[in-house]
C-alpha positions in Angstrom: 70.5 130.3 96.6 72.0 132.4 94.2 74.3 131.2 91.1 78.6 131.1 92.2 80.3 131.8 89.3 83.8 130.8 91.1 87.0 128.7 90.3 87.5 125.8 91.5 90.6 125.6 93.9 92.0 122.5 92.8 92.8 124.5 89.7 93.5 127.9 90.9 96.0 126.2 93.1 99.3 125.8 91.2 99.7 129.8 90.9 98.1 131.0 94.5 101.0 133.1 96.5 101.8 131.2 99.8 99.5 134.3 101.5 96.1 133.7 99.2 96.3 129.7 100.2 97.1 131.2 103.7 94.2 132.8 103.8 91.7 130.6 101.9 92.3 127.6 104.8 92.0 130.3 107.4 88.5 130.9 105.2 87.7 127.4 105.1 88.8 127.1 108.9 86.0 129.1 109.4 83.3 127.6 108.0 83.9 124.0 108.7 84.1 125.8 112.6 80.6 126.6 111.8 79.1 123.2 110.6 81.1 121.4 113.6 78.6 124.1 115.5 75.8 122.5 113.7 73.8 120.0 116.2 71.4 116.7 114.6 67.9 116.6 115.6 67.6 114.8 118.7 67.7 110.5 118.3 69.8 111.5 115.6 72.7 108.7 114.7 75.1 108.0 111.7 73.0 109.9 108.6 71.9 111.9 106.4 71.5 115.3 106.4 67.8 114.2 106.9 68.3 111.7 108.9 68.1 109.0 105.8 70.9 106.5 103.8 74.7 107.9 104.1 75.6 108.3 100.0 79.4 107.1 99.5 80.8 105.9 96.9 84.2 105.6 98.0 82.6 102.6 100.3 82.9 99.4 99.3 79.7 97.2 97.5 77.6 100.1 97.4 76.8 103.7 97.3 74.0 104.4 100.8 74.5 103.4 103.7 72.9 103.1 107.0 71.2 104.7 108.6 72.7 103.8 112.3 71.2 104.4 115.4 74.9 105.3 116.6 78.6 105.3 115.2 79.2 101.3 116.5 77.1 100.5 114.6 78.5 102.9 111.4 82.0 101.3 112.5 80.5 97.7 112.6 79.4 98.4 109.3 82.7 99.7 107.9 84.4 95.7 108.7 81.3 93.8 107.1 79.9 93.2 110.8 83.1 90.6 111.2 84.3 90.9 115.1 88.6 92.5 114.4 88.2 92.8 118.4 88.0 89.8 119.0 92.3 88.6 116.9 94.5 87.4 118.7 97.2 86.6 115.6 99.7 88.8 116.3 100.1 89.0 112.5 96.9 91.2 112.7 98.0 94.2 114.9 96.9 96.7 112.1 93.7 95.1 112.8 94.1 95.1 116.3 94.8 98.7 116.5 91.8 99.4 114.5 89.2 97.4 116.3 90.8 99.8 119.0 90.0 102.9 117.4 86.3 101.4 117.1 85.9 100.8 120.6 86.5 104.3 121.6 84.5 106.4 123.7 83.1 108.6 120.5 81.3 112.2 121.5 78.9 113.6 120.0 78.2 113.0 115.5 79.0 116.0 114.2 78.1 117.7 110.8 80.4 116.8 107.4 80.7 117.1 104.4 81.8 113.9 103.8 84.0 115.3 100.4 86.1 118.4 100.6 88.1 118.1 97.6 90.6 121.3 96.0 88.0 120.7 93.2 84.3 120.9 95.5 85.6 124.2 96.5 85.1 127.5 95.0 87.3 130.7 96.1 87.4 134.4 94.6 89.2 136.7 96.2 91.6 134.4 98.3 87.6 133.6 100.4 85.5 130.6 99.6 83.1 131.7 98.2 80.9 128.6 97.8 81.2 124.5 98.7 79.9 122.2 95.9 79.2 118.3 95.7 77.2 118.0 98.7 75.5 114.4 98.2 77.6 112.9 101.1 76.5 115.1 104.1 76.1 114.0 107.3 76.3 113.3 110.7 79.2 110.9 110.4 81.6 110.5 113.9 84.9 113.3 114.4 87.1 112.1 112.4 84.6 111.1 108.9 85.6 115.0 107.6 89.7 114.3 107.9 89.6 110.8 106.4 87.2 111.3 103.6 89.2 114.5 103.0 92.4 112.4 102.9 91.0 110.6 100.4 88.6 112.6 98.4 90.5 111.9 94.5 92.9 110.3 92.8 92.7 113.3 91.0 93.4 115.4 93.9 96.7 114.0 95.5 98.3 116.6 95.9 95.5 118.2 98.8 96.5 115.3 101.2 99.1 117.7 101.6 97.1 120.3 102.6 94.7 118.6 104.1 96.1 119.2 107.8 96.3 123.9 107.1 92.4 123.9 107.7 90.8 120.4 108.9 91.6 119.3 113.2 94.6 116.8 112.1 93.2 112.8 113.5 96.8 110.9 111.7 95.5 108.3 114.0 91.5 108.1 112.0 93.6 108.0 108.6 96.4 105.5 109.4 93.0 103.2 110.6 90.8 104.2 107.5 93.9 102.7 105.5 94.0 99.3 107.1 89.7 99.6 106.9 89.8 99.7 103.5 92.7 97.7 102.7 90.9 95.1 104.8 87.4 95.4 103.9 86.8 96.8 100.2 89.1 99.1 98.5 87.9 102.3 97.3 86.2 101.0 94.2 85.5 104.4 93.2 89.0 105.3 93.0 89.4 101.7 91.2 86.8 103.4 88.4 88.5 106.4 88.4 91.9 103.9 87.2 90.7 102.2 85.5 89.6 105.3 82.9 93.4 107.2 83.2 
């Protein structure tokens, strides 16, 4: 391991040409593809990289979650173990849609950084030279990288418009994650930052 001296992509952003941005995104897509080729040890569920609890300060209530034996258990925890699938009231169509999204058959878990903010990507000469802040990394559903990058930080709001340029778009996941966050606990992390500002 070596120390890398390189600026954060978010600090360079306004100074980069469109061509430079595209080269960086192309390299970032390659890095993420390498993440996706990693496989968890047999029997690993939704967990951190060591198979332990997931750390994510953006999740409501507490920062450590799980580990969970499967994606279904993870989804149940995200909605506070409430039976949203049994909701029949037409006024709660967004919760019914969330329940249907969570009940989908999910492929295998994928290795996920969990905080791909422009402030966690180090760049030099139109290349990604480092990714920092790995505390939220783990084995998670395939959409999780997208929703966490999209909601990375209120200080990084411009990044939402760029996420589709380097990650597989999951608009249904983003829409449903917004429903989950609205109904099962706003992100305390974001509220703390807004309060400080």
